[in-house]
Structures are given as structure tokens and as C-alpha cells.
C-alpha positions, -999 to +999 in steps of 0.1 A: +137-399+411+171-388+424+166-354+439+202-344+433+195-344+396+186-310+382+153-309+362+144-280+340+110-275+323+113-255+291+083-237+279+086-217+246+058-191+243+043-167+218+010-149+228+000-175+254-013-154+282-045-175+284-027-208+289+009-203+302-001-197+338-019-230+339+010-248+323+035-234+349+012-243+378+006-278+365+043-286+362+051-270+396+025-294+411+039-326+394+076-317+395+080-296+426+118-297+425+121-286+389+129-251+377+103-238+353+116-216+325+093-196+301+111-181+271+089-155+255+092-150+217+081-113+212+046-118+226+022-089+221+000-099+251+006-104+288+024-137+285+055-125+304+035-110+333+013-141+336+042-165+335+062-145+361+031-143+384+027-181+382+063-185+394+083-192+363+117-179+354+110-157+324+135-149+297+132-136+261+144-146+227+141-118+200+146-141+169+111-151+159+103-188+156+100-218+179+133-233+165+152-202+176+136-203+210+145-240+216+181-234+204+184-205+229+170-226+258+192-256+251+223-233+250+214-212+281+200-237+306+221-261+326+203-292+339+205-330+340+170-336+327+151-314+303+113-314+299+102-295+267+065-286+264+044-261+245+029-233+265-006-238+252-019-261+280-028-289+255-003-315+270-008-334+302+017-324+329+008-356+348+027-377+323+060-359+329+071-380+360+065-413+341+085-399+311+114-389+334+113-422+353+115-440+319+144-418+308+163-426+340+154-463+344+163-472+309+192-446+305+175-431+275+183-398+257+148-389+246+113-398+256+087-386+231+051-378+242+028-393+216-005-375+216-037-394+223-071-376+220-107-381+208-113-343+208-116-332+172-109-295+179-077-304+198-061-323+170-077-311+137-079-335+108-055-315+087-029-315+114-035-352+121-031-361+084+000-339+080+016-355+111+008-390+098+023-382+063+054-364+075+061-389+103+056-417+078+083-402+055+108-399+084+100-434+096+106-448+061+139-429+056+155-427+091+139-455+111+105-467+124+107-457+161+082-428+166+045-425+158+041-388+166+072-371+153+057-336+156+048-338+193+058-307+213+062-327+245+095-345+251+120-353+279+157-352+271+190-361+288+218-336+291+237-357+266+211-350+240+206-313+247+242-304+247+250-324+216+221-311+195+233-289+166+200-271+160+195-253+127+157-250+124+140-216+129+103-225+133+080-254+139+103-277+119+123-280+151+104-311+161+115-329+129+151-319+136+149-332+172+136-365+160+161-370+131+190-361+153+181-390+177+175-414+149+207-406+129+229-410+160+209-441+170+204-428+205+184-448+230+148-434+228+112-444+234+077-430+231+050-428+258+014-420+251+001-388+267-034-373+268-039-343+245-066-317+250-081-286+234-066-252+240-082-231+268-105-203+257-087-173+244-057-193+232-052-197+194-029-221+175+001-205+157+006-236+135-005-232+098-015-266+083-002-258+048+025-232+054+042-249+083+036-283+067+055-273+036+083-259+058+085-292+077+085-311+044+114-289+032+133-296+064+128-333+059+142-330+024+172-310+036+179-336+064+177-364+038+202-346+016+225-339+045+222-372+064+214-397+036+232-383+005+235-415-015+197-423-016+189-386-022+213-381-051+206-416-064+170-406-070+181-375-089+206-396-109+179-421-117+156-393-129+183-379-152+193-413-165+157-424-171+149-392-190+181-397-210+171-432-220+135-422-229+149-395-252+175-418-267+154-448-275+136-435-307+169-419-319+187-452-314+159-472-332+161-448-361+199-451-362+198-489-363+172-488-390+187-461-413+222-454-400+212-417-396+208-394-366+183-368-378+176-353-344+211-343-333+200-317-307+178-344-289+207-368-290+230-341-274+204-334-248+200-371-240+238-374-236+240-343-214+212-357-191+231-390-187+263-371-178+243-351-152+230-384-138+265-397-133+276-364-118+247-366-093+257-401-083+293-390-079+281-362-056+262-387-035+292-409-031+315-380-022+290-365+003+284-398+019+320-398+030+317-363+044+284-372+062+301-402+078+328-379+091+303-354+105+283-382+121+315-395+138+322-360+151+287-356+165+288-390+180+321-382+198+306-350+211+277-369+224+299-395+241+320-368+258+289-359+279+285-382+309+254-403+312+230-395+340+225-420+368+190-423+382 
């Protein structure tokens, strides 16, 4: 790797005193020229003291939530290569040099670390199923390029980091990171990395159902914002289908008798069909807006020079 390139390891932390020291030391060992940043997110334990003692540059973000921390790190830190990793010591630091080498050799903007493990406690069935389901939805809508969308271990180019308009507050940040790369068709790849259980004394902050629903809601918002025609077409189809179902018996009776005895139902059916057409019109209008936003984001992305390995 070109030693003139600045590498920053970004570690968001919340109550990780049992693990963060090991994470900092592991990355110091495999990336001796990198600067290690730990951003504390209102920890109530000794995370800050442990991280500082291990040699990390420690800063704080008062707004609670991983998304808020990542947004602050991306804004504050200047580097050419960014390694983002959770502070729970579950990811293998030894994979980082290969991820960076891949980023540089292929001139990529993001390398995703796909988790591989046989340890049941490290990757609980509920989390595994949720990741499979949510990743499958994103692959179907935005493109089939990642197997582990919710991984907390990634390497980014400066181009990516400084063109990323982060909006997420919590654990849905991983979804936003993935969709941003897919929507702008950035050059990316995925490398498998070992995944292990947390060290004793460290507990997961991820709630299978609560955070799963938040991630699903983020996916729906991203579909609405980035794929408005498919999103509003589905809504239009539901309104139109309901309208037709309500109208069929009324139409049959009208053809048979010439009468419309259920006028309120006929009015309701007509109203739902109008709503369907309005929804479709919203999709068409917003698609033009989305294309303009995409062009602006793409131009911002292209204004940042590519790194040379």
C-alpha cells in the first residue's frame, strides 16, 4: 500500500469497555500507519478511558445512535482510505489489509466485509434471518451485489465518504451505506471475513425486532425516495384493484337491471380509482425529481479525485 495515503480506522462505540481496547490494538498491529479514531456515544462505562489507554484518538458524539456517530465521523475526519468497524471485537482486523488492497488495486469506492462464522452465539438465528430477509429485499430492488448488507465492517474511498448524504440515526445506517453505493452504481465488492463472538462482558445493543423494523422502515423510505415509480405504482395498483373489485357487482347489476342501487359504493369505487391515478402521477413526477437529485449526487461524487494506489 502507498504509505503516502492517509488511512483512518473509525470505531463507533457505546458501552464497549470490555472490547474496544482489543479492537484498537488489533488494528494498530495490522495497520501500523493508520490513525485509529474511537467516537464514544454517551457510554456509561469506561469506554473512553480504555480506548485512550490503548492509543486511540477519542472523540464524542452526544446524539445517540450509530447513524449519528457515523455521520459525525465522516464529516470530521480527513483521510484517503476509511476503515469502519464496530467496537465489539467481533470482526477480524486481519482482513483489513486485504480489503484496502482490493480497494486500491481495483479503484473501488467500497469493500464490504461479509461475515462468515459457525459460532451460533456470534450470529444469532434471529439476526441471521433478519439479515437474509432485509438484504434480499435490497438486492431485489436496488441490485444483487451484496450478501451481507448489515455488516459493520467496511472500507471506503474518500470519494464515497465525502459524497455520502447520511440521514440515518441508528443501526439502519448500514442499509443507507449500501443503497447509496448501489444507487450511484459505484464500483464495489465484497470480501468474506471471519466473525466471532463478543468477549466476556460485552453485550449486543442490536434488538432483533425493534431495530429490524427500523431497518425495514428505512428500506421503504429509500425505495420511495430512490425508486418512486415502482413504489407509487404498487400503491396505485392497490387502489385500482380495490376499485375494480367494488365496481364489478355494481356493474353487473347495472347491466342486468339498468339500476345502480348501491350509489355510495359506486362513489367509493370511483374515488379509489382517482386515488390510484393520482398515486401514479406522483410517482411519475417524483421520478423526474429523483433523477435530478441523483445527477447532483453523482456530480458531487465525481468532483472528488480518485485515489491512486
